[in-house]
C-alpha beads as a LAMMPS data file, in Angstrom:
LAMMPS data file: protein, C-alpha beads

440 atoms
439 bonds

1 atom types
1 bond types

-500.0 500.0 xlo xhi
-500.0 500.0 ylo yhi
-500.0 500.0 zlo zhi

Masses

1 110.0

Atoms # bond

1 1 1 45.889 -417.434 420.543
2 1 1 46.225 -414.165 418.465
3 1 1 45.542 -410.311 419.325
4 1 1 42.415 -410.341 417.460
5 1 1 40.901 -413.276 420.460
6 1 1 42.615 -411.593 423.012
7 1 1 40.311 -408.467 422.480
8 1 1 37.107 -410.057 421.590
9 1 1 37.559 -412.210 424.910
10 1 1 38.114 -409.414 426.803
11 1 1 34.941 -407.317 425.044
12 1 1 32.709 -410.340 426.280
13 1 1 34.310 -410.105 429.973
14 1 1 32.962 -406.319 429.844
15 1 1 29.904 -406.891 428.787
16 1 1 29.339 -410.121 430.940
17 1 1 30.152 -407.668 433.872
18 1 1 27.644 -405.089 432.547
19 1 1 24.961 -407.498 432.090
20 1 1 24.945 -408.294 436.479
21 1 1 25.639 -404.228 436.846
22 1 1 23.108 -404.418 439.735
23 1 1 25.684 -406.314 441.694
24 1 1 28.217 -403.942 441.353
25 1 1 25.867 -400.888 441.966
26 1 1 25.547 -398.632 444.878
27 1 1 22.151 -398.787 444.670
28 1 1 21.378 -401.565 442.600
29 1 1 17.237 -400.257 442.439
30 1 1 17.830 -397.156 440.706
31 1 1 21.309 -396.798 439.524
32 1 1 21.585 -396.954 435.674
33 1 1 18.285 -398.183 435.365
34 1 1 17.740 -396.303 432.596
35 1 1 19.763 -395.788 429.014
36 1 1 22.194 -392.727 429.309
37 1 1 25.256 -391.305 426.828
38 1 1 27.249 -392.686 430.174
39 1 1 26.522 -396.122 430.649
40 1 1 28.123 -398.389 432.892
41 1 1 30.021 -399.925 430.096
42 1 1 31.561 -396.580 429.014
43 1 1 32.417 -395.680 432.674
44 1 1 34.365 -399.156 432.561
45 1 1 36.373 -399.000 429.826
46 1 1 36.852 -395.313 430.551
47 1 1 38.385 -396.064 433.755
48 1 1 40.497 -398.944 432.488
49 1 1 42.178 -396.473 429.586
50 1 1 42.825 -393.567 431.528
51 1 1 46.489 -392.425 430.888
52 1 1 48.255 -389.347 433.001
53 1 1 46.392 -386.855 431.671
54 1 1 43.764 -384.560 433.285
55 1 1 40.368 -386.235 433.787
56 1 1 38.842 -383.604 431.172
57 1 1 41.415 -384.460 428.340
58 1 1 41.268 -388.093 429.128
59 1 1 37.669 -387.959 428.332
60 1 1 38.171 -385.811 425.188
61 1 1 40.324 -388.083 423.802
62 1 1 37.661 -391.095 424.853
63 1 1 34.783 -389.169 423.029
64 1 1 37.439 -388.261 419.998
65 1 1 36.826 -385.112 420.588
66 1 1 33.378 -384.780 419.363
67 1 1 31.044 -381.940 420.781
68 1 1 28.843 -384.813 422.366
69 1 1 31.928 -385.896 424.673
70 1 1 30.522 -385.818 428.349
71 1 1 31.733 -383.215 431.050
72 1 1 34.163 -384.156 433.698
73 1 1 30.622 -383.432 436.132
74 1 1 28.676 -386.121 434.569
75 1 1 31.293 -388.568 434.565
76 1 1 31.884 -388.548 438.146
77 1 1 28.168 -388.675 439.021
78 1 1 27.731 -391.786 437.308
79 1 1 31.276 -393.162 438.385
80 1 1 30.407 -393.163 441.582
81 1 1 27.321 -395.468 441.101
82 1 1 29.612 -397.724 440.370
83 1 1 31.163 -399.749 443.678
84 1 1 34.756 -400.840 443.540
85 1 1 34.333 -404.841 443.678
86 1 1 33.027 -404.030 439.709
87 1 1 37.142 -403.982 438.859
88 1 1 38.000 -406.345 441.333
89 1 1 34.661 -408.793 439.537
90 1 1 36.460 -408.050 435.886
91 1 1 40.394 -408.785 437.413
92 1 1 39.334 -412.246 438.687
93 1 1 37.336 -412.551 435.352
94 1 1 39.921 -412.129 432.934
95 1 1 42.756 -414.323 434.777
96 1 1 40.271 -417.312 435.135
97 1 1 39.915 -416.545 431.255
98 1 1 43.135 -416.041 429.885
99 1 1 44.754 -418.533 432.570
100 1 1 47.775 -420.670 430.878
101 1 1 48.848 -422.918 433.423
102 1 1 52.348 -422.736 433.146
103 1 1 54.286 -424.602 435.817
104 1 1 57.452 -425.166 437.080
105 1 1 58.130 -429.375 437.883
106 1 1 54.303 -429.330 438.528
107 1 1 53.958 -426.320 440.517
108 1 1 52.793 -422.628 440.163
109 1 1 55.274 -419.992 441.009
110 1 1 53.817 -417.221 442.435
111 1 1 56.138 -413.934 444.300
112 1 1 54.434 -412.154 446.410
113 1 1 54.902 -408.720 447.783
114 1 1 53.764 -405.360 448.780
115 1 1 54.302 -401.332 447.383
116 1 1 53.390 -398.189 448.729
117 1 1 50.885 -396.100 446.092
118 1 1 51.485 -392.685 446.428
119 1 1 47.751 -391.263 446.087
120 1 1 46.624 -387.795 445.977
121 1 1 46.363 -385.521 449.325
122 1 1 43.168 -386.220 450.744
123 1 1 43.419 -384.584 454.546
124 1 1 39.922 -386.432 455.181
125 1 1 41.011 -389.524 454.636
126 1 1 43.049 -390.094 458.067
127 1 1 43.924 -394.050 457.489
128 1 1 45.857 -393.175 454.372
129 1 1 48.033 -390.621 456.064
130 1 1 51.494 -390.600 456.133
131 1 1 53.381 -389.194 459.179
132 1 1 56.179 -387.137 457.943
133 1 1 60.035 -387.113 458.158
134 1 1 62.062 -383.648 458.376
135 1 1 62.697 -383.915 454.538
136 1 1 59.112 -384.928 453.270
137 1 1 55.295 -383.152 453.198
138 1 1 52.454 -384.698 454.603
139 1 1 51.304 -386.912 451.961
140 1 1 48.867 -390.428 451.601
141 1 1 49.629 -393.450 450.735
142 1 1 47.965 -397.139 450.094
143 1 1 49.497 -400.191 450.382
144 1 1 49.279 -402.556 447.312
145 1 1 49.908 -406.793 448.204
146 1 1 49.724 -408.824 445.051
147 1 1 50.583 -412.017 443.910
148 1 1 52.228 -412.485 440.825
149 1 1 52.502 -415.747 438.281
150 1 1 55.602 -415.854 437.362
151 1 1 56.022 -417.844 434.550
152 1 1 53.011 -415.804 432.926
153 1 1 53.956 -412.662 434.002
154 1 1 50.766 -411.408 435.876
155 1 1 49.287 -410.202 438.674
156 1 1 46.692 -413.323 440.199
157 1 1 45.456 -411.223 443.084
158 1 1 45.757 -408.291 445.550
159 1 1 44.334 -407.041 448.315
160 1 1 44.464 -403.093 449.060
161 1 1 44.869 -401.993 452.087
162 1 1 45.442 -398.468 453.606
163 1 1 48.747 -397.103 455.074
164 1 1 47.741 -397.217 458.563
165 1 1 45.881 -399.925 458.334
166 1 1 48.382 -402.032 456.313
167 1 1 49.263 -405.678 457.379
168 1 1 51.136 -407.610 454.654
169 1 1 51.318 -410.939 456.819
170 1 1 47.108 -411.311 456.856
171 1 1 47.169 -409.866 453.022
172 1 1 49.327 -413.168 452.373
173 1 1 47.235 -415.391 454.005
174 1 1 43.723 -413.817 452.569
175 1 1 45.253 -414.596 449.230
176 1 1 46.626 -417.809 449.891
177 1 1 43.358 -419.050 451.137
178 1 1 40.946 -418.179 448.374
179 1 1 43.546 -418.977 445.668
180 1 1 41.993 -422.661 443.805
181 1 1 45.782 -423.067 442.333
182 1 1 46.846 -425.843 445.540
183 1 1 50.381 -427.112 443.690
184 1 1 51.609 -423.411 443.943
185 1 1 54.763 -422.073 445.699
186 1 1 55.046 -418.795 447.448
187 1 1 58.124 -416.714 446.949
188 1 1 58.520 -414.101 449.796
189 1 1 61.303 -411.713 450.965
190 1 1 61.664 -410.939 454.569
191 1 1 59.081 -408.825 455.225
192 1 1 56.987 -412.087 455.791
193 1 1 59.180 -413.820 457.791
194 1 1 57.135 -415.281 460.408
195 1 1 55.600 -419.443 461.694
196 1 1 52.377 -418.179 461.589
197 1 1 52.535 -417.458 457.661
198 1 1 54.127 -420.438 457.097
199 1 1 51.602 -422.726 459.002
200 1 1 48.936 -421.006 456.992
201 1 1 50.721 -421.817 453.634
202 1 1 51.346 -425.256 455.150
203 1 1 47.717 -426.052 456.090
204 1 1 46.812 -424.177 452.645
205 1 1 48.768 -426.962 450.974
206 1 1 51.239 -424.600 449.236
207 1 1 54.803 -424.589 449.202
208 1 1 56.981 -421.673 449.778
209 1 1 60.372 -420.577 449.546
210 1 1 60.722 -417.483 451.879
211 1 1 63.969 -415.656 452.647
212 1 1 64.596 -414.581 456.351
213 1 1 67.323 -412.713 458.586
214 1 1 70.113 -413.675 458.964
215 1 1 70.602 -415.352 462.996
216 1 1 70.965 -412.544 465.663
217 1 1 68.252 -410.217 464.176
218 1 1 65.342 -411.450 465.855
219 1 1 63.994 -413.629 463.608
220 1 1 63.264 -417.270 463.164
221 1 1 67.104 -418.213 462.840
222 1 1 68.025 -416.647 465.610
223 1 1 65.694 -419.456 467.972
224 1 1 67.212 -422.606 465.846
225 1 1 70.600 -424.021 465.950
226 1 1 72.459 -423.392 462.611
227 1 1 75.411 -424.875 461.302
228 1 1 78.759 -422.569 461.746
229 1 1 79.636 -422.185 457.836
230 1 1 78.853 -420.464 454.745
231 1 1 76.183 -422.971 453.072
232 1 1 74.211 -425.377 454.856
233 1 1 70.886 -427.380 453.824
234 1 1 69.179 -428.257 457.384
235 1 1 66.231 -429.796 458.055
236 1 1 63.765 -429.082 460.588
237 1 1 61.204 -430.788 462.625
238 1 1 59.774 -428.229 464.519
239 1 1 57.235 -428.252 467.325
240 1 1 55.617 -424.481 468.480
241 1 1 53.345 -424.534 471.727
242 1 1 52.229 -421.808 473.702
243 1 1 53.045 -423.943 477.262
244 1 1 56.329 -423.465 478.936
245 1 1 55.854 -425.338 482.099
246 1 1 57.676 -428.335 483.782
247 1 1 56.566 -430.426 481.131
248 1 1 57.725 -428.280 478.045
249 1 1 61.135 -426.564 479.644
250 1 1 62.944 -429.687 479.336
251 1 1 61.955 -430.519 475.952
252 1 1 62.583 -426.854 474.677
253 1 1 66.357 -426.939 475.061
254 1 1 66.211 -428.958 471.972
255 1 1 65.952 -425.668 469.813
256 1 1 65.915 -427.611 466.637
257 1 1 62.615 -429.759 467.522
258 1 1 60.828 -427.471 469.892
259 1 1 59.597 -424.003 469.929
260 1 1 57.734 -421.343 472.660
261 1 1 55.515 -419.147 471.249
262 1 1 54.506 -416.118 473.311
263 1 1 51.054 -415.203 473.177
264 1 1 51.581 -411.684 472.612
265 1 1 53.182 -413.291 469.127
266 1 1 50.661 -414.118 467.098
267 1 1 49.897 -417.683 465.554
268 1 1 46.139 -418.554 464.485
269 1 1 46.984 -422.563 465.395
270 1 1 47.281 -422.258 468.892
271 1 1 45.436 -421.188 472.103
272 1 1 46.635 -417.296 472.887
273 1 1 45.986 -418.414 476.696
274 1 1 45.903 -421.306 478.172
275 1 1 43.875 -422.322 481.752
276 1 1 45.807 -424.368 484.349
277 1 1 45.140 -428.144 483.672
278 1 1 44.312 -427.757 479.731
279 1 1 46.681 -430.473 478.292
280 1 1 49.776 -428.708 475.974
281 1 1 49.468 -428.387 472.391
282 1 1 51.743 -428.092 469.977
283 1 1 51.848 -427.076 466.108
284 1 1 54.223 -428.847 463.718
285 1 1 56.123 -427.642 460.878
286 1 1 58.789 -429.067 458.433
287 1 1 60.779 -427.118 456.425
288 1 1 64.316 -427.005 455.533
289 1 1 66.776 -423.492 456.345
290 1 1 68.921 -423.045 453.533
291 1 1 72.410 -420.653 453.262
292 1 1 72.973 -419.836 449.703
293 1 1 75.892 -417.863 448.130
294 1 1 74.515 -415.254 445.610
295 1 1 77.476 -413.037 444.646
296 1 1 80.791 -412.676 446.471
297 1 1 80.710 -412.225 450.291
298 1 1 77.105 -412.479 449.827
299 1 1 74.935 -415.025 451.601
300 1 1 71.111 -415.225 451.733
301 1 1 69.118 -417.461 453.922
302 1 1 66.411 -419.399 453.184
303 1 1 63.242 -421.275 454.542
304 1 1 61.370 -423.664 452.541
305 1 1 59.072 -426.730 452.891
306 1 1 60.206 -428.234 449.069
307 1 1 61.867 -431.879 449.114
308 1 1 65.533 -431.605 449.061
309 1 1 65.269 -434.550 446.254
310 1 1 63.499 -432.214 443.805
311 1 1 64.220 -428.743 444.834
312 1 1 68.444 -428.724 445.637
313 1 1 69.961 -425.943 446.658
314 1 1 71.041 -424.862 443.549
315 1 1 67.341 -425.045 442.348
316 1 1 66.325 -422.423 445.175
317 1 1 69.014 -419.977 444.160
318 1 1 67.433 -419.755 440.503
319 1 1 63.729 -419.828 441.974
320 1 1 64.256 -417.081 444.506
321 1 1 66.194 -415.314 441.911
322 1 1 63.056 -415.263 439.900
323 1 1 60.718 -413.333 442.778
324 1 1 62.824 -410.250 441.471
325 1 1 60.275 -409.972 438.396
326 1 1 57.622 -408.723 440.583
327 1 1 59.569 -405.768 441.998
328 1 1 60.534 -404.686 438.446
329 1 1 56.407 -405.131 437.655
330 1 1 55.639 -402.442 440.062
331 1 1 58.328 -399.879 438.533
332 1 1 56.242 -400.444 435.459
333 1 1 52.613 -400.556 436.409
334 1 1 53.377 -397.429 438.311
335 1 1 55.256 -395.390 435.925
336 1 1 54.366 -396.954 432.224
337 1 1 51.099 -398.015 432.864
338 1 1 50.419 -394.855 434.961
339 1 1 49.500 -395.875 438.929
340 1 1 50.420 -392.295 440.103
341 1 1 48.715 -390.458 438.150
342 1 1 45.220 -390.926 439.905
343 1 1 42.023 -388.413 438.600
344 1 1 40.027 -388.685 442.043
345 1 1 41.491 -388.515 445.393
346 1 1 38.421 -390.471 447.123
347 1 1 38.589 -393.706 448.510
348 1 1 36.636 -395.526 446.341
349 1 1 37.633 -394.346 443.148
350 1 1 41.526 -394.843 444.062
351 1 1 40.532 -398.263 444.802
352 1 1 39.283 -398.731 441.201
353 1 1 41.667 -397.249 439.541
354 1 1 44.262 -399.558 441.224
355 1 1 42.361 -402.305 440.463
356 1 1 42.049 -401.097 436.276
357 1 1 45.894 -400.867 436.328
358 1 1 46.436 -404.501 437.337
359 1 1 43.859 -405.258 434.885
360 1 1 45.829 -403.018 431.584
361 1 1 49.122 -405.089 433.771
362 1 1 47.472 -408.147 432.878
363 1 1 46.171 -407.177 429.528
364 1 1 49.439 -405.860 428.257
365 1 1 51.386 -408.645 429.182
366 1 1 48.811 -410.967 427.193
367 1 1 48.803 -408.984 423.995
368 1 1 52.509 -408.887 424.076
369 1 1 52.261 -412.130 424.713
370 1 1 50.579 -412.711 421.112
371 1 1 52.961 -411.187 419.283
372 1 1 55.857 -413.130 417.588
373 1 1 58.929 -410.989 417.673
374 1 1 60.932 -412.035 414.184
375 1 1 63.549 -413.965 414.167
376 1 1 66.817 -412.949 413.408
377 1 1 70.751 -413.475 414.341
378 1 1 70.778 -410.880 416.823
379 1 1 73.526 -410.500 419.672
380 1 1 70.809 -410.724 422.571
381 1 1 66.855 -412.174 422.239
382 1 1 64.133 -409.316 421.649
383 1 1 60.822 -408.462 423.057
384 1 1 57.967 -406.586 423.001
385 1 1 58.413 -403.210 424.324
386 1 1 55.932 -402.895 427.248
387 1 1 55.886 -399.228 426.998
388 1 1 54.391 -399.292 423.268
389 1 1 52.230 -402.201 424.479
390 1 1 50.391 -399.945 426.873
391 1 1 49.279 -397.786 424.653
392 1 1 48.229 -400.058 422.028
393 1 1 46.368 -401.752 424.446
394 1 1 44.785 -398.781 425.515
395 1 1 43.673 -398.073 422.121
396 1 1 42.412 -401.374 421.255
397 1 1 39.591 -401.128 424.334
398 1 1 38.700 -398.308 422.512
399 1 1 38.656 -399.461 419.313
400 1 1 40.810 -396.610 417.837
401 1 1 43.326 -399.335 416.093
402 1 1 42.382 -402.941 414.367
403 1 1 44.111 -405.889 416.047
404 1 1 46.181 -406.687 412.729
405 1 1 47.176 -403.286 412.583
406 1 1 48.247 -403.600 416.472
407 1 1 50.372 -406.157 415.778
408 1 1 51.864 -405.251 413.022
409 1 1 53.296 -401.848 414.913
410 1 1 54.025 -403.748 417.972
411 1 1 56.606 -405.949 416.100
412 1 1 58.595 -402.678 415.137
413 1 1 58.612 -401.827 418.463
414 1 1 61.032 -404.125 420.276
415 1 1 63.775 -404.171 422.686
416 1 1 66.506 -406.306 423.880
417 1 1 66.750 -408.526 426.717
418 1 1 70.199 -407.855 428.839
419 1 1 70.580 -410.466 431.356
420 1 1 72.031 -410.083 434.825
421 1 1 71.901 -406.505 434.450
422 1 1 71.369 -404.678 437.811
423 1 1 71.248 -401.189 439.610
424 1 1 71.459 -400.124 443.203
425 1 1 68.260 -398.195 444.299
426 1 1 68.107 -394.590 444.468
427 1 1 65.411 -393.660 447.440
428 1 1 63.999 -390.037 446.828
429 1 1 61.677 -388.401 449.401
430 1 1 57.865 -387.967 448.937
431 1 1 55.638 -385.143 448.261
432 1 1 52.474 -384.197 448.270
433 1 1 50.555 -385.587 444.775
434 1 1 48.337 -382.599 443.383
435 1 1 45.673 -382.309 440.717
436 1 1 47.640 -379.564 439.146
437 1 1 50.722 -379.459 436.609
438 1 1 49.642 -382.945 434.863
439 1 1 50.712 -383.897 431.385
440 1 1 48.203 -382.517 428.852

Bonds

1 1 1 2
2 1 2 3
3 1 3 4
4 1 4 5
5 1 5 6
6 1 6 7
7 1 7 8
8 1 8 9
9 1 9 10
10 1 10 11
11 1 11 12
12 1 12 13
13 1 13 14
14 1 14 15
15 1 15 16
16 1 16 17
17 1 17 18
18 1 18 19
19 1 19 20
20 1 20 21
21 1 21 22
22 1 22 23
23 1 23 24
24 1 24 25
25 1 25 26
26 1 26 27
27 1 27 28
28 1 28 29
29 1 29 30
30 1 30 31
31 1 31 32
32 1 32 33
33 1 33 34
34 1 34 35
35 1 35 36
36 1 36 37
37 1 37 38
38 1 38 39
39 1 39 40
40 1 40 41
41 1 41 42
42 1 42 43
43 1 43 44
44 1 44 45
45 1 45 46
46 1 46 47
47 1 47 48
48 1 48 49
49 1 49 50
50 1 50 51
51 1 51 52
52 1 52 53
53 1 53 54
54 1 54 55
55 1 55 56
56 1 56 57
57 1 57 58
58 1 58 59
59 1 59 60
60 1 60 61
61 1 61 62
62 1 62 63
63 1 63 64
64 1 64 65
65 1 65 66
66 1 66 67
67 1 67 68
68 1 68 69
69 1 69 70
70 1 70 71
71 1 71 72
72 1 72 73
73 1 73 74
74 1 74 75
75 1 75 76
76 1 76 77
77 1 77 78
78 1 78 79
79 1 79 80
80 1 80 81
81 1 81 82
82 1 82 83
83 1 83 84
84 1 84 85
85 1 85 86
86 1 86 87
87 1 87 88
88 1 88 89
89 1 89 90
90 1 90 91
91 1 91 92
92 1 92 93
93 1 93 94
94 1 94 95
95 1 95 96
96 1 96 97
97 1 97 98
98 1 98 99
99 1 99 100
100 1 100 101
101 1 101 102
102 1 102 103
103 1 103 104
104 1 104 105
105 1 105 106
106 1 106 107
107 1 107 108
108 1 108 109
109 1 109 110
110 1 110 111
111 1 111 112
112 1 112 113
113 1 113 114
114 1 114 115
115 1 115 116
116 1 116 117
117 1 117 118
118 1 118 119
119 1 119 120
120 1 120 121
121 1 121 122
122 1 122 123
123 1 123 124
124 1 124 125
125 1 125 126
126 1 126 127
127 1 127 128
128 1 128 129
129 1 129 130
130 1 130 131
131 1 131 132
132 1 132 133
133 1 133 134
134 1 134 135
135 1 135 136
136 1 136 137
137 1 137 138
138 1 138 139
139 1 139 140
140 1 140 141
141 1 141 142
142 1 142 143
143 1 143 144
144 1 144 145
145 1 145 146
146 1 146 147
147 1 147 148
148 1 148 149
149 1 149 150
150 1 150 151
151 1 151 152
152 1 152 153
153 1 153 154
154 1 154 155
155 1 155 156
156 1 156 157
157 1 157 158
158 1 158 159
159 1 159 160
160 1 160 161
161 1 161 162
162 1 162 163
163 1 163 164
164 1 164 165
165 1 165 166
166 1 166 167
167 1 167 168
168 1 168 169
169 1 169 170
170 1 170 171
171 1 171 172
172 1 172 173
173 1 173 174
174 1 174 175
175 1 175 176
176 1 176 177
177 1 177 178
178 1 178 179
179 1 179 180
180 1 180 181
181 1 181 182
182 1 182 183
183 1 183 184
184 1 184 185
185 1 185 186
186 1 186 187
187 1 187 188
188 1 188 189
189 1 189 190
190 1 190 191
191 1 191 192
192 1 192 193
193 1 193 194
194 1 194 195
195 1 195 196
196 1 196 197
197 1 197 198
198 1 198 199
199 1 199 200
200 1 200 201
201 1 201 202
202 1 202 203
203 1 203 204
204 1 204 205
205 1 205 206
206 1 206 207
207 1 207 208
208 1 208 209
209 1 209 210
210 1 210 211
211 1 211 212
212 1 212 213
213 1 213 214
214 1 214 215
215 1 215 216
216 1 216 217
217 1 217 218
218 1 218 219
219 1 219 220
220 1 220 221
221 1 221 222
222 1 222 223
223 1 223 224
224 1 224 225
225 1 225 226
226 1 226 227
227 1 227 228
228 1 228 229
229 1 229 230
230 1 230 231
231 1 231 232
232 1 232 233
233 1 233 234
234 1 234 235
235 1 235 236
236 1 236 237
237 1 237 238
238 1 238 239
239 1 239 240
240 1 240 241
241 1 241 242
242 1 242 243
243 1 243 244
244 1 244 245
245 1 245 246
246 1 246 247
247 1 247 248
248 1 248 249
249 1 249 250
250 1 250 251
251 1 251 252
252 1 252 253
253 1 253 254
254 1 254 255
255 1 255 256
256 1 256 257
257 1 257 258
258 1 258 259
259 1 259 260
260 1 260 261
261 1 261 262
262 1 262 263
263 1 263 264
264 1 264 265
265 1 265 266
266 1 266 267
267 1 267 268
268 1 268 269
269 1 269 270
270 1 270 271
271 1 271 272
272 1 272 273
273 1 273 274
274 1 274 275
275 1 275 276
276 1 276 277
277 1 277 278
278 1 278 279
279 1 279 280
280 1 280 281
281 1 281 282
282 1 282 283
283 1 283 284
284 1 284 285
285 1 285 286
286 1 286 287
287 1 287 288
288 1 288 289
289 1 289 290
290 1 290 291
291 1 291 292
292 1 292 293
293 1 293 294
294 1 294 295
295 1 295 296
296 1 296 297
297 1 297 298
298 1 298 299
299 1 299 300
300 1 300 301
301 1 301 302
302 1 302 303
303 1 303 304
304 1 304 305
305 1 305 306
306 1 306 307
307 1 307 308
308 1 308 309
309 1 309 310
310 1 310 311
311 1 311 312
312 1 312 313
313 1 313 314
314 1 314 315
315 1 315 316
316 1 316 317
317 1 317 318
318 1 318 319
319 1 319 320
320 1 320 321
321 1 321 322
322 1 322 323
323 1 323 324
324 1 324 325
325 1 325 326
326 1 326 327
327 1 327 328
328 1 328 329
329 1 329 330
330 1 330 331
331 1 331 332
332 1 332 333
333 1 333 334
334 1 334 335
335 1 335 336
336 1 336 337
337 1 337 338
338 1 338 339
339 1 339 340
340 1 340 341
341 1 341 342
342 1 342 343
343 1 343 344
344 1 344 345
345 1 345 346
346 1 346 347
347 1 347 348
348 1 348 349
349 1 349 350
350 1 350 351
351 1 351 352
352 1 352 353
353 1 353 354
354 1 354 355
355 1 355 356
356 1 356 357
357 1 357 358
358 1 358 359
359 1 359 360
360 1 360 361
361 1 361 362
362 1 362 363
363 1 363 364
364 1 364 365
365 1 365 366
366 1 366 367
367 1 367 368
368 1 368 369
369 1 369 370
370 1 370 371
371 1 371 372
372 1 372 373
373 1 373 374
374 1 374 375
375 1 375 376
376 1 376 377
377 1 377 378
378 1 378 379
379 1 379 380
380 1 380 381
381 1 381 382
382 1 382 383
383 1 383 384
384 1 384 385
385 1 385 386
386 1 386 387
387 1 387 388
388 1 388 389
389 1 389 390
390 1 390 391
391 1 391 392
392 1 392 393
393 1 393 394
394 1 394 395
395 1 395 396
396 1 396 397
397 1 397 398
398 1 398 399
399 1 399 400
400 1 400 401
401 1 401 402
402 1 402 403
403 1 403 404
404 1 404 405
405 1 405 406
406 1 406 407
407 1 407 408
408 1 408 409
409 1 409 410
410 1 410 411
411 1 411 412
412 1 412 413
413 1 413 414
414 1 414 415
415 1 415 416
416 1 416 417
417 1 417 418
418 1 418 419
419 1 419 420
420 1 420 421
421 1 421 422
422 1 422 423
423 1 423 424
424 1 424 425
425 1 425 426
426 1 426 427
427 1 427 428
428 1 428 429
429 1 429 430
430 1 430 431
431 1 431 432
432 1 432 433
433 1 433 434
434 1 434 435
435 1 435 436
436 1 436 437
437 1 437 438
438 1 438 439
439 1 439 440
């Protein structure tokens, strides 16, 4: 597939969305019932192509600086007629249309993670309000839960929550249960450590590689009897129950075969309350506890339900390291695509723009994959520069550049791939995001 085919297919997706615009209108009986200069399709393309400038300047750029360019007021009035579900639909349509079905040993590799998204200050939205520390001012945040196909480098699903109602575990379960890709491996960090998540993935037919806390830190490992050595690979056949009576107390002494789950701990496949005389219920999990070395004196503890014959310790080390791709994607999503530069403080509009940024990230990756980097004898492999591809993808969307010219430009904008580079994180305090002092 070349860039022209990608642009043509994406245009057809937007046209299909516009043809069923009544499904995504707030008032379908009257919204977009007349032909107007600011059409449904124009609004969708405009929001997708938003950069970091003010709304006024964005509209001038999209209108080619014509005197007939829509005013911000008129644009907002038309935009308020569209539900954010239009962008959710376009996001999933794009994933189906451009799916390459890349697999590793027959499995799709799905990294799952979450990231806070700071949004414009909105005192009228208490659910996204962040309680401040001494060094922070009051501000608002959403939480983006995302699933990424590591081999394709694109987001396949997302759940957007507000700061005070966020629940990463429920978001993981929701994304796994609605996925059509049963032959998948979910790769998760320590934030997803729970028997409930493992049970849901097992019921969905998914495999998983999940990092857990070391023993003594109130995690899964603390309830198991693990070897006293640096590295190990221990198979576990664990039966979970909420009953602690005369019958089960003796069983629970075998910590690697039975585990008591208190009623206060969420687990969806066992009754939260048991009446006297009810039979004892068990839910069985089969997994491995694997401790691997990642550096000098550094170790990680993983749980997985992958078979040891096909996925030995070295394979798990390599696969878990691939999860870092979703971490770097959040950086590109925020600081290059522009998911920190919103053009409204309204919750529905913010959700529209978050999905629009996810769509543009995927489209950028797909376009970059179409460009053949000239092969030369170099020290490093080279790839198309992501920051340049984002701007060219916006121009393709607005018909400001032709696909052949876009490919010619992108072949000149390449950057070396330097493997095994790492930098320590530098946390910074967060301040309010206002609409003043935006780039022009």
